[in-house]
N, C-alpha and C positions, 0 to 999 in steps of 0.2 A: 501471606509466601508466595514467590514465583514459581511459576514449572518451567522448567529448564527438556530442551529437547533440539534434535541439530535439523535443522529444512531440511528436505532430497532434493535442493538443486545443489544450481553452485556456486552461492557465498555463504555454506562454510558457518555460518553467524545460528543464532545459539533460537531456537525459537520457542522464547521467555514472552509465560504470559501470567495473570496472576490479579486480585485484589490493589486495587490503589485508590487515596483518596486524591479526589479533581476535584479544581478550586471552578465554581462556578459563576457568570457573570458578574453576581453580589456581595464575591467572596468566603464564602456559606464551599463548608468542603463534606466534598459526596464520595459517597466506594460506590467503586465503579465501577467493572472488569475489565481486564485489555491482555489486547496480545496483538501481535505481526502478520501479517501476511506476505510474503516475500518484499517489499517495500511502504508497506502498511502501516502504519502504526490505529489500530480500532480501540475501540471500545463501547460495550453496553452495561444490560441494567446487571446478569447473575452471566455465566460461565457457563451460558447452554452456546451460546455469538449465533440462536435464528435471530436474536433482533442487533443489528450491529444501529446506535447511536447513533456516530460520526464515524467521518478514516482521513487520512495526517498522512499526506506522501511525505515515506522520509528523503527523498530525493529534494524537497520545497525545505528541509533547519537549515536556518543559517548559522543559526548557535544552539549548542544544547552542552548544559552548565545544573552540578551541586546549588541549589542557591545558597545555605545556612543550613545550620548543626542539623538541623532539623528533619532532616532529611528531603526536600521538599528540593524540586527536579524541575528545572525547565527549561526549553522548544520556544524560541522565537519564529516562526518561520519565512519565504521574503517576503512577501505578505505585508509583514508586522500582525501578521498570526500568532497569538503568546501560548503559550499552554501550561498550565502546570501547574505538575504531580506529586502528593507527596508518601514514602513508601514507609514500613509499620518501625524501620531501624534508617540509620544510615546503609550500613553494609551493606544491605539492598537497593538502596536508593542508587549507589555507586555501582551493583552489578548490573542495573539498569539501564545507570546511564552510559558503564562500558558496554553493556550489547547494543545498546542502542544508536551508540556513534558509527560503531566497527558496522551495521546494517548502511549509518546513512553512506560515512565517506565508501562501501562496496558500489550501494546504488549509483550512488551520486556518481563515483567511477566507468562506470558500466552507459552511464546516460553520456558520457561526454563521450566516452569509447563509438560510441549507438551511432552520433552525431555527426563525429568524423569518420567513416565511413557510410555514411549516410550523403556525407558531400564529396567525400572520392568517386560513391558507386551511380550518384542522382543520375551520368543517365542512362542505368543502367539497371534501374530504380524499380522495378516490377515486381508486385505483392503479389505471392502465391494462391491465397485467395481471400477472397472476397464475399460486400456482401451489408444483405441488413438482417438485424438480431434490433430485437430488445437483450436491457440489460436492467436484472434488477436496480435500484438508487438505495447508495446504501442508508439514505436517512431514514429520517420517525416514515412508516409506513411503508418503505419498503415498494415503490410505484416501478411501474416500467417501462425506460421509458426506451425507443425504439433508435437503433442508433447503429452506422455505416459503419462497419469491420475492416482492418486489413490486417491478412498475418503473411509477415516477410519471413519465414527461413533460416534465410542467411544474414538476418537481423537476429534470429531467436526472438521476433517477439510482434507480440494482437494487441492492433491500435482499437483505437474510435469516434468517430468523431459525429459534430452532430448532422453533416453534412457529408455529401459525397463529395468524395476530392476530386478536383477536373487533372485530367495532363495537364506538366506543366507550369501545375499552379498546387503546388504542395502544399495546406492547409497546417495548421498545429494540432495535433486531435487533447482531446478530451481526457483521451488515458494513458497509455501504457502497459498493455503484463505484461515484462519480458519471461518469456516462457523455461528460460534455464532454471530459473527457480520456481519453475512448476511442480508440484508434489504430487497432483491426481487431478485427472478428470475424465468427474462418472458421467453418466445420464444419472437425471434425477428421482425418474417414476421408471419399471421393468418391463415396461412399454415395451414388441419390440422395432417403433417407431419414433425415433431417439427427440423430438418437442423440446425438450429440457434436460442443459447440463446444464451444471455446475466442476 
C-alpha cells in the first residue's frame, strides 16, 4: 500500500511512496519501493531509502497512463525510455497515476516559467553562489562525483554541471534542484564543520 503525505514545498503534491512491482528488461515483475522527491521518482530495494537503484526525472515524462485493467502504470520519457509498474489494484494504480501526473504538470510548468525568466534576465543572470562540490550519484554504488554548482536565489534553483560555466556561453545543466520544493537541508554529521550535507 502507498503512504500519503504532502510536500513542504510549493508544489502541494502528495509525497506518495510505497511498494510497486517493476518490470525489468527481461519482462519479469520485481517488487521495489518507490518514492517521490521534488521532480524525481526514485526506487530502491526497500523502504529505508538509503539505497537508490534509479531515479527518473518527471520533467522528462512525455506520457503517463494506466495501461490495462490489472493496474499497470506506464511512464514514457522524451528519450524513449519506458517504465512499467504494477500496483496491488486498479484503485491504487489510479491514485499513483493522478499524483504523478499532478507532479509532472507542476514541475514541467515550473521549468517553462524558469526558462522564460532566464531568457528575460539573461543579461543580468549571475549566480548568487558558485563552486565545486561532490555529489553522490543516485545509481548503484553511490559514487561521489565532482560537479560545478550554481545557486540562483532569484530563480530559486541549484544547478550542477560537469564543467564550469563560461561567461556568455551558458551550458545545459546536468540537473536542477528547485529550492521551492525543498523540505529541509541539514548537515550529514554532527561536527562543527559542515563537510557534508543533504
